[in-house]
C-alpha positions in Angstrom: 20.6 4.0 3.2 17.7 1.6 2.6 15.7 1.1 -0.5 12.5 -0.8 0.1 11.1 -2.7 -2.8 7.6 -4.2 -2.5 7.5 -7.3 -4.7 5.4 -10.2 -5.6 7.2 -13.6 -5.4 7.3 -13.8 -9.3 8.5 -10.2 -9.8 12.2 -9.7 -10.7 13.9 -6.5 -9.8 17.4 -5.6 -11.0 20.0 -4.4 -8.5 19.8 -0.9 -7.2 22.9 1.2 -8.1 25.3 1.5 -5.2 23.6 -1.2 -3.0 26.0 -3.5 -1.4 23.5 -6.2 -0.1 20.0 -7.4 -0.9 17.8 -8.5 2.0 14.7 -10.7 1.4 12.0 -10.1 3.9 8.9 -12.3 4.1 5.9 -11.0 6.1 3.3 -13.4 7.3 0.8 -13.8 10.0 2.2 -12.0 13.1 5.9 -12.2 12.0 8.6 -11.2 9.7 11.3 -13.5 8.5 14.1 -12.8 9.2 12.9 -11.2 12.5 16.0 -9.0 12.9 18.0 -7.3 10.2 21.4 -5.8 11.1 23.3 -3.6 8.7 26.7 -2.0 9.2 26.7 1.7 9.4 27.1 3.4 6.0 26.2 0.3 4.0 23.6 0.6 1.3 21.1 -2.2 1.1 18.0 -3.2 -0.8 15.1 -4.7 1.2 12.9 -6.9 -1.0 9.6 -7.5 0.9 6.8 -9.9 0.2 3.6 -10.9 2.0 2.2 -14.4 1.7 -1.2 -13.6 3.3 -2.5 -10.1 4.1 -1.2 -6.5 3.9 1.5 -5.8 6.6 3.1 -2.6 7.7 6.9 -2.1 7.9 8.4 0.9 9.8 12.0 1.9 10.2 11.6 5.3 12.0 15.3 6.3 11.9 15.2 6.2 8.1 11.7 7.7 7.8 10.4 4.5 6.2 6.8 3.5 6.8 5.4 1.2 4.1 2.6 -1.2 3.5 3.6 -4.6 2.2 
C-alpha cells in the first residue's frame, strides 16, 4: 500500500497510521531522486514527494497512482 503525500520542503506531515517506512522523493529536471524505489511485498509506505523546479508527474500503474507533483 502506498500513500503519496505532495509536500513543500517546509511542510511537516505526521506519520500515516500503519506505515512502516517513509520514502522521500525529489523530482527535478528530467529525474527523480532516488531513481528507483523498492518495497517488500505487503509493506505499507509513505512517499513524500517534492519538486524543486516545475510540476512533474508520478505514476505507479499497479497501485492506480497517477499524481502531479
